[in-house]
C-alpha positions as CSV (number, residue, x, y, z in Angstrom):
1,M,0.0,-0.1,0.0
2,R,1.5,3.3,-1.0
3,D,-0.4,5.5,1.5
4,W,-0.1,3.5,4.6
5,R,0.3,6.8,6.6
6,G,-3.0,8.1,5.2
7,F,-4.8,4.7,5.8
8,A,-3.5,4.8,9.4
9,A,-4.6,8.5,9.9
10,R,-8.1,7.6,8.7
11,V,-8.4,4.7,11.0
12,A,-7.2,7.0,13.8
13,S,-9.7,9.8,12.9
14,V,-12.8,7.7,12.7
15,L,-12.0,5.7,15.9
16,S,-11.0,9.0,17.6
17,T,-7.7,7.5,18.7
18,P,-4.4,9.2,18.8
19,L,-2.3,8.6,15.7
20,P,0.8,7.5,17.6
21,A,-1.2,4.7,19.1
22,V,-2.4,3.5,15.7
23,M,1.1,3.7,14.4
24,A,2.3,1.6,17.4
25,M,-0.1,-1.3,16.3
26,T,0.8,-4.1,14.0
27,W,-0.2,-3.8,10.5
28,D,-2.5,-6.7,10.7
29,E,-4.2,-5.1,13.8
30,V,-4.7,-1.8,11.9
31,L,-6.2,-3.6,9.1
32,L,-8.7,-5.3,11.3
33,W,-9.7,-1.9,13.0
34,W,-9.8,-0.5,9.4
35,C,-13.0,-2.7,8.9
36,E,-14.6,-1.4,11.8
37,A,-13.7,2.3,11.1
38,N,-15.5,1.7,7.7
39,D,-18.7,0.4,9.6
40,I,-18.7,3.2,11.9
41,D,-18.1,5.7,9.2
42,S,-21.0,4.5,6.9
43,Q,-23.3,4.6,10.0
44,T,-22.4,8.1,11.0
45,W,-20.8,10.5,8.3
46,G,-21.9,8.1,5.6
47,V,-25.6,8.8,6.3
48,L,-24.9,12.5,6.2
49,R,-23.0,12.2,2.8
50,G,-25.7,10.1,1.5
51,D,-23.6,6.9,1.1
52,R,-26.4,4.7,2.6
């Protein structure tokens, strides 16, 4: 993945987690949280954007 920093920043932002905490996670753990972050985003901001 070319933009791994942006990927980690998005996970941190959606989960309201400090970026250093996300950067300290293993890559597979970040990927698991990515799925959770996408679900949360689609149920909150996604509704406002009209994604749902």
